[in-house]
VEXDO-337152 format. One record per atom (N, C-alpha, C, O, CB): y, z, x. Coordinates in steps of 0.2 Angstrom, whole numbers, padded with zeros to 4 digits, always signed. Each point is the difference from the previous one (the first is absolute). Glycine has a CB too. Example, Ala and Ser with C-alpha at 12.3 -4.5 7.8 and 13.67 -1.06 7.14 Angstrom:
BEGIN
-0028+0039+0066 +0006+0000-0004 +0006+0000+0004 -0001+0003+0005 -0005+0003-0014 +0011-0010+0007 +0006+0001+0004 +0005+0003-0004 +0006+0001+0003 -0009-0011+0003 
end
This chain:
BEGIN
+0076-0065-0027 -0005+0008+0005 +0004+0001+0007 +0004-0004+0004 -0019+0001-0007 +0014+0008+0004 +0005+0003+0006 -0005+0000+0006 -0005+0004+0000 +0012+0004-0007 -0005-0011+0011 -0004+0002+0005 +0004+0005+0006 -0004+0002+0005 -0003-0015-0008 +0010+0015+0004 +0004+0006+0004 -0002+0007-0001 +0001+0002-0005 +0008-0009+0006 -0011+0010+0003 -0003+0007+0002 +0005+0003+0001 +0006-0001+0002 -0016-0002+0003 +0007+0011-0008 +0006+0004+0002 -0003+0007+0003 +0002+0005-0001 +0007-0010-0009 -0015+0004+0014 +0000+0005+0007 -0001-0005+0005 +0000-0006-0001 -0007+0017-0003 +0007-0007+0011 -0001-0001+0006 -0007+0001+0003 -0001-0001+0005 +0012+0003-0005 -0016+0001-0006 -0004+0001+0003 -0005-0007+0002 +0002-0006-0002 +0000+0017-0003 -0006-0011+0009 -0005-0007+0001 -0007+0002+0003 -0004-0004+0001 +0014-0003+0002 -0011+0014-0003 -0005+0003+0004 -0004+0004-0007 +0003+0005-0003 +0004-0004+0017 -0012-0003-0016 -0003+0004-0007 +0001+0008+0003 +0003+0005-0003 -0014-0016-0002 +0007+0012+0011 +0001+0008+0002 +0006+0006-0002 +0000+0006-0001 -0005-0013+0010 +0008+0000-0008 +0008+0006-0001 +0000+0002-0008 +0002+0006-0001 +0008-0014+0010 -0012+0005-0013 -0001+0003-0009 -0005+0007+0001 +0002+0004-0004 -0002-0017-0003 -0006+0014+0011 -0001+0006+0001 +0003+0006-0001 -0002+0005-0003 -0003-0011+0007 +0012+0005+0002 +0005+0005+0000 +0004+0002-0004 +0002+0006+0000 -0003-0009+0008 +0003-0002-0016 +0003+0001-0002 -0002+0004-0007 -0006+0000-0001 +0011-0009+0008 +0001+0013-0010 -0003+0003-0007 -0002-0006-0006 +0001-0006+0001 +0007+0016+0001 -0009-0007-0006 -0004-0003-0007 +0008-0002-0004 +0000-0004-0003 -0013+0014+0001 +0017-0006+0004 +0008-0002-0003 +0001-0006+0005 +0004-0005-0002 +0001+0017-0003 -0006-0011+0010 +0004-0007+0003 -0004-0006-0001 +0002-0006-0001 +0003+0012+0010 -0012-0004-0009 -0004-0007-0002 +0001-0002-0005 -0001-0006+0000 -0005+0008+0006 +0007+0002-0012 +0001-0002-0006 +0008-0007+0000 +0001-0005-0002 -0007+0021-0004 +0010-0011+0010 +0010-0005-0001 -0004-0006+0005 +0001-0006-0002 +0013+0018+0003 -0015-0012+0003 -0005-0006+0004 -0002-0004-0005 +0002-0006-0001 -0007+0013+0010 +0001-0004-0012 -0003-0007-0005 +0004-0002-0006 +0000-0006-0003 -0010+0010+0005 +0015+0002-0003 +0007-0003-0007 +0003-0006+0003 +0001-0005-0002 +0003+0018-0003 -0003-0011+0009 +0005-0005+0004 +0000-0005+0005 +0004-0002+0003 +0000+0009-0005 -0011-0008+0002 -0003-0007+0003 +0000-0005-0005 +0002+0002-0006 -0008+0004+0013 +0003-0011-0007 +0001-0007-0003 -0009-0001-0001 -0004+0001+0005 +0018-0007+0001 -0016+0003-0011 -0006-0003-0001 -0002+0000+0006 -0003+0003+0003 +0005-0009-0012 +0002-0002+0011 -0002-0004+0006 -0004-0005-0002 -0001-0001-0006 +0001+0010+0013 -0004-0012-0003 -0004-0006+0000 -0009+0004-0002 -0002+0005+0001 +0013-0014+0010 -0013+0005-0014 -0007+0002+0000 -0005-0002+0007 -0002-0006+0002 +0004+0006-0015 -0003+0007+0014 -0004-0003+0009 -0005-0004-0001 -0003+0000-0006 +0003+0009+0011 -0001-0013-0001 -0006-0003+0001 -0004+0000+0008 +0004+0000+0005 +0000-0007-0015 -0010+0007+0009 -0005+0002+0008 -0002+0008-0002 -0001+0003-0006 +0009-0012+0018 -0008+0012-0004 -0004+0005+0001 +0006+0006+0001 +0005+0000+0004 -0018-0009+0001 +0013+0014-0009 +0005+0004+0000 -0005+0007+0004 -0005+0002-0001 +0013-0009-0013 -0004+0010+0018 -0003+0005+0003 +0005+0007-0004 +0006+0001-0001 -0010-0010+0014 -0001+0014-0014 +0001+0004-0005 +0000+0006+0002 -0005+0002+0004 +0002-0009-0012 +0007+0011+0006 +0003+0008+0002 -0001+0005-0005 +0004+0000-0005 +0006-0005+0010 -0016+0011-0006 +0002+0003-0008 +0005+0006+0002 +0000+0003+0005 -0013-0005-0012 +0017+0002+0003 +0005+0004+0001 -0001+0007-0007 +0001+0000-0006 +0008-0011+0014 -0013+0015-0004 -0003+0007-0003 +0004+0007+0003 -0002+0001+0006 -0009-0008-0008 +0014+0011-0001 +0004+0005+0000 +0006+0000+0005 +0000+0003+0005 -0009+0003-0009 +0012-0010+0004 +0005-0005+0003 +0005+0006+0004 +0002+0005-0002 -0004-0017-0009 +0004+0011+0016 +0004+0007+0002 -0004+0005+0002 +0003+0006+0000 +0006-0007-0009 -0016+0002+0011 +0000+0008+0001 -0008-0001+0007 -0001-0006+0002 +0006+0012-0019 -0007-0003+0020 -0004+0000+0006 -0006-0003-0001 -0002-0003+0005 +0007+0013-0001 -0009-0011-0010 -0005-0006-0001 +0002-0006+0000 -0003-0004+0003 -0003+0010-0009 +0011-0009+0002 +0001-0005+0000 -0003-0006+0003 -0003-0005-0001 +0011+0012-0003 -0005-0005+0009 -0002-0005+0008 -0009-0001-0002 -0003-0005-0001 +0014+0012+0014 -0014-0001-0012 -0006+0002+0001 -0004-0005-0006 -0005-0004+0001 +0008+0017+0005 +0001-0012-0012 -0006-0002-0005 +0001-0007+0002 -0005-0002+0002 +0005+0011-0013 +0006-0013+0010 +0003-0006+0001 -0004-0002+0005 -0002-0006-0001 +0012+0008-0002 -0014+0001+0008 -0002-0004+0006 -0009+0001-0004 -0003-0005+0000 +0015+0009+0014 -0014+0001-0015 -0008+0000-0004 -0001-0005-0006 -0006-0003-0001 +0006+0016+0004 +0005-0015-0006 +0000-0005-0005 -0002-0006+0004 -0005-0003+0000 +0013+0008-0007 -0004-0004+0010 +0000-0009+0003 -0004-0003+0004 -0002-0006+0002 +0012+0006-0001 -0013+0007+0002 -0007+0000+0007 -0005-0002-0006 -0003-0006+0001 +0005+0017+0009 -0004-0008-0015 -0008+0003-0008 +0001-0003-0003 -0006-0001-0003 +0004+0009+0002 +0009-0010-0003 -0001-0003-0008 +0006-0005-0001 -0003-0005-0003 -0002+0015-0001 +0011-0010+0004 +0002-0007-0001 +0005-0001+0005 +0004+0004+0002 -0006-0004-0014 +0003-0008+0015 +0003-0004+0005 +0006-0004-0003 +0004-0002+0004 -0016+0002+0003 +0011-0001-0013 +0005-0006-0003 -0001-0004-0005 -0005+0000-0005 +0008-0001+0015 +0001-0002-0010 -0002-0004-0005 +0001-0009+0002 +0005-0001+0003 +0000+0012-0012 -0009-0015+0007 +0001-0005+0000 +0002-0005-0005 -0004-0001-0004 -0002+0005+0010 +0011-0007-0006 +0005-0004-0006 -0002-0009+0001 +0002-0003+0005 +0009+0015-0006 -0014-0014-0005 +0001-0006-0001 +0004-0002-0005 -0001+0001-0006 -0007-0002+0011 +0012-0003-0003 +0003-0006-0007 -0002-0003-0004 -0005-0004+0000 +0011+0002+0007 -0002+0002-0013 -0005-0002-0006 +0002-0010+0003 +0006-0001+0002 -0004+0015-0016 -0007-0019+0013 +0002-0005+0000 +0005-0006-0004 +0002-0005+0001 -0011+0010+0003 +0010+0001-0010 +0003-0004-0005 +0006+0004-0002 +0005-0003-0002 -0015-0002-0003 +0010+0011+0007 +0006+0004-0004 +0003+0005+0008 -0004+0004+0002 -0002-0002-0018 +0012-0004+0020 +0003+0002+0005 +0000+0007+0000 -0002+0004+0004 +0008-0012-0005 -0004+0010-0006 +0002+0009+0000 -0006+0003-0005 +0000+0004-0004 +0016-0004+0005 -0023-0003+0002 -0006+0006+0000 -0003-0002+0005 +0002-0004+0004 -0004+0006-0014 -0005+0003+0011 -0003-0001+0005 -0005+0005+0000 +0001+0005-0001 +0008-0010+0006 -0015+0004-0004 -0006+0005-0001 +0000+0007+0008 +0005+0000+0004 -0014-0013-0011 +0006+0015+0007 -0004+0004+0007 -0005+0003-0001 -0002+0000-0006 +0010+0002+0010 -0010+0000+0002 -0005+0005+0001 +0001+0005+0005 -0002-0001+0006 -0003-0007-0010 +0006+0014+0002 -0001+0004+0005 -0007+0000+0007 -0005-0001+0000 +0011+0005-0011 -0002+0000+0017 -0004-0001+0006 -0002+0008+0000 +0004+0005-0001 +0003-0017+0009 -0014+0011-0009 -0002+0009+0001 -0006+0001+0004 -0004-0005+0000 +0009+0008-0013 -0008+0001+0016 -0002+0005+0002 +0000-0004+0008 +0003-0005+0002 -0010+0012-0016 +0003-0004+0020 +0000+0000+0007 -0002-0008+0002 +0001-0004+0005 -0005+0018-0005 -0001-0016-0007 -0001-0008+0005 +0004-0005-0005 -0003-0005-0002 -0011+0008+0008 +0019-0001-0009 +0004-0005-0004 -0002-0004-0004 -0001-0006+0002 +0006+0006+0005 -0007+0003-0014 -0002-0002-0006 +0005-0002-0004 +0004+0004-0002 -0013+0002+0003 +0009-0016-0003 +0005+0001-0005 -0002+0001-0006 -0005-0004-0002 +0010-0002+0007 -0002+0013-0010 -0003-0001-0005 +0007+0004-0004 +0005+0001+0003 -0020-0002+0000 +0012+0002-0011 +0005+0002-0001 +0005-0002-0005 +0004+0005-0002 -0008-0002+0012 +0007-0010-0013 +0001-0005+0000 +0005+0001-0004 +0000+0004-0005 -0010-0008+0008 +0018+0000-0003 +0004+0003-0005 +0005-0007-0003 -0001-0005+0004 +0002+0020+0002 +0002-0016-0011 +0005-0005-0001 +0007+0004+0002 +0003+0005+0000 -0010-0012-0009 +0008+0001+0010 +0009+0002+0005 +0006-0004-0005 +0000-0006-0001 -0005+0005+0017 +0009+0006-0018 +0006-0004-0003 +0007+0003-0001 +0001+0006+0002 -0010-0010-0008 +0013+0001+0004 +0006+0005-0002 +0002+0003-0007 -0001-0002-0005 +0005-0004+0014 -0002+0011-0007 +0001+0004-0006 +0006+0006+0000 +0000+0003+0005 -0012-0007-0007 +0015+0007-0004 +0003+0006+0000 -0004+0005+0004 -0005+0001-0002 +0010-0004-0008 -0002+0008+0015 -0003+0005+0004 -0002+0006-0006 +0004+0000-0005 +0004-0003+0017 -0010+0005-0012 -0002+0007-0004 +0002+0006+0002 -0001+0005-0002 -0008-0010-0001 +0014+0003+0012 +0004+0006+0003 +0006+0000-0005 +0002+0003-0004 -0004-0004+0018 +0004-0006-0012 +0008-0001-0004 +0002-0005-0005 +0005+0000-0003 -0002+0003+0012 -0009-0007-0009 +0003-0007-0006 +0002-0005+0005 +0001-0006-0003 +0005+0013-0008 -0005-0007+0018 +0003-0006+0002 -0007-0005+0003 -0005+0002+0000 +0019+0005+0005 -0012-0012-0004 -0005-0003+0003 -0004+0003+0008 +0002+0002+0005 +0004-0012-0012 -0012+0009+0005 -0006+0000+0007 -0005-0003-0002 -0001-0002-0006 +0003+0011+0011 -0006-0009+0001 -0008-0005-0001 -0004+0005-0002 -0002+0005+0004 +0003-0014+0004 -0004+0008-0013 -0006+0003-0003 -0006-0001+0002 -0002-0006-0002 +0007+0007-0004 -0012+0004+0008 -0006-0001+0002 -0003+0002-0004 +0002+0006+0000 -0001-0007+0009 -0005-0002-0012 -0002+0001-0009 -0009-0001+0001 -0003-0005+0000 +0016-0002-0007 -0014+0013+0008 -0008+0000-0003 -0004+0000-0003 -0006-0001+0002 +0008+0001+0000 +0004+0002-0010 -0005-0001-0005 -0003-0003-0004 -0003+0001-0005 +0007+0003+0006 -0005-0011+0003 -0003-0006-0003 -0005-0002+0005 -0004-0004-0003 +0014+0000-0005 -0012+0005+0015 -0003-0002+0004 -0005+0004+0005 -0005-0002+0004 +0014-0003-0006 -0007+0013-0001 -0004+0005+0005 -0003+0004-0005 +0005+0002-0004 +0004-0002+0014 -0014+0003-0011 -0004+0004-0002 +0000+0007+0003 +0000+0005-0004 -0005-0014+0002 +0005+0010+0008 +0004+0005+0003 +0005+0004+0001 -0001+0006+0000 -0003-0010+0002 +0010-0001-0002 +0006+0001+0001 +0005-0003-0008 +0006-0001-0001 -0010-0002+0016 +0000+0003-0019 +0003-0003-0006 +0005+0005-0003 +0005-0003-0003 -0016-0003-0001 +0012+0012+0005 +0006+0004-0001 +0007+0002+0006 +0005+0003+0000 -0016+0002-0009 +0007-0010+0013 +0006-0001+0005 +0005-0006-0001 -0003-0006-0001 -0004+0012+0009 +0014-0004-0006 +0005-0004+0002 +0005+0001+0003 +0003+0005+0000 -0005-0008-0007 +0002-0003+0014 +0005+0003+0003 +0007-0006-0001 +0001-0006-0003 -0012+0014+0011 +0015-0005-0005 +0007-0004+0001 +0002+0001+0006 -0001+0005+0003 +0004-0004-0013 +0001-0008+0013 +0002+0001+0005 +0006-0003+0003 +0002-0006-0001 -0012+0009+0001 +0012+0001+0003 +0009-0007+0001 +0001+0000+0004 -0001+0006+0003 +0008-0006-0010 -0005-0006+0011 +0002+0000+0009 +0006+0002+0004 +0006-0003-0001 -0012-0006+0000 +0005+0014+0004 +0005+0004+0001 +0004-0002+0008 +0005+0003+0002 -0013+0007-0011 +0003-0015+0011 +0006-0003+0007 -0005-0006+0001 -0006+0001-0003 +0012+0011+0010 -0006-0017-0003 -0002-0006+0000 -0009+0001+0000 -0002+0005+0004 +0016-0010+0002 -0018+0003-0008 -0006-0002-0001 -0002+0010+0000 -0004+0002+0004 +0002-0020+0004 +0003+0022-0011 -0002+0008-0001 +0002+0001-0005 +0006-0001-0001 -0006+0005+0010 -0006-0002-0014 +0001+0003-0006 -0002+0007-0001 -0004+0003+0004 +0003-0015-0008 +0004+0015-0001 -0002+0007-0001 -0001-0001-0005 +0003-0005-0003 +0001+0011+0009 -0009+0000-0012 -0004-0003-0003 -0001+0009-0004 +0000+0005+0004 -0006-0018+0005 +0006+0013-0017 -0001+0006-0004 -0007-0001+0000 -0003-0004+0003 +0013+0006-0009 -0014+0001+0001 -0009-0001-0003 +0000+0005-0005 +0001+0006+0002 -0008-0010+0010 +0007+0002-0019 -0002+0003-0005 -0008+0002-0002 -0005-0003+0004 +0016-0004-0007 -0011+0010-0001 -0005+0002-0003 +0000+0001-0009 +0001+0005-0003 -0002+0000+0014 -0002-0011-0014 +0003+0000-0007 +0002-0008-0001 +0002-0005+0003 +0004+0018-0003 -0009-0014-0008 +0000-0008-0002 +0006-0002-0001 +0002-0006+0000 -0011+0007-0005 +0013+0004+0003 +0007+0002-0005 +0006+0002+0005 +0000+0002+0006 -0008+0004-0017 +0012-0007+0010 +0007+0004+0003 +0001+0006-0001 +0002+0004+0004 +0003-0012-0004 -0005+0010-0007 +0000+0006-0002 -0004+0005+0002 +0002+0006+0001 +0002-0011-0009 -0012+0002+0010 -0004+0004+0001 -0002+0001+0007 -0004+0004+0001 +0001-0006-0010 +0005-0002+0014 +0000+0000+0005 +0001+0006+0006 +0003+0004-0003 -0001-0014-0003 -0004+0011+0010 +0001+0004+0006 +0000-0002+0007 -0004-0004+0002 -0002+0010-0009 +0011-0005+0010 +0003-0003+0006 -0004+0005+0003 +0001+0006+0000 +0012-0012-0002 -0019+0001+0008 -0002+0004+0004 +0003+0002+0008 +0002+0005+0002 -0011-0008-0010 +0009-0005+0012 +0001+0001+0006 +0004-0006+0001 +0002-0004-0004 -0012+0010+0007 +0011-0007+0003 +0005-0004+0005 -0003-0006+0003 -0003+0002+0005 +0008+0008-0002 -0006-0014-0002 -0002-0005+0006 +0006-0007+0002 +0005-0001-0004 -0019+0003+0000 +0013-0005+0010 +0003-0004+0003 -0005-0005+0001 -0006+0001+0002 +0013+0007+0002 -0004-0015-0004 -0001-0005+0003 +0003-0003+0005 +0006-0001-0001 -0010+0001-0008 +0000-0002+0015 +0004-0003+0004 -0003-0009+0000 -0006-0001+0000 +0009+0014+0007 +0003-0017-0006 -0003-0008+0002 +0003-0002+0008 -0002-0006+0002 +0002+0001-0016 
end
């Protein structure tokens, strides 16, 4: 597993200024990295490189999604669980299983955040993350239970 990084980006807000193609390139060229541990600050990346990207990210952070909390599996270091930090009062909800697998984006290794068996409200969601610089992950969100039928929705980042 490579731990080298391929981007100078260390501030999640820099992602908001990039195009979808640039974000795809960063994801494609980054290693899976280590499975995160602890609380990550989230940034939703919706409509990247547009005038609405920054205001949408701020709105989402304040009112809906603040990030994720990862808890390592006590037996298997290649697995974890997570809960999302949601709502202004920071409820920890919407759990996912975390493990390594080939990305639906490019078939290279990524860290999968799989909600299919752990969440009724998000059972159709699959997130994939890669560590683009130390402690900073770029993520892709898919809607669908099979790669062939899945639709890519948005990007997000997590900063630890």
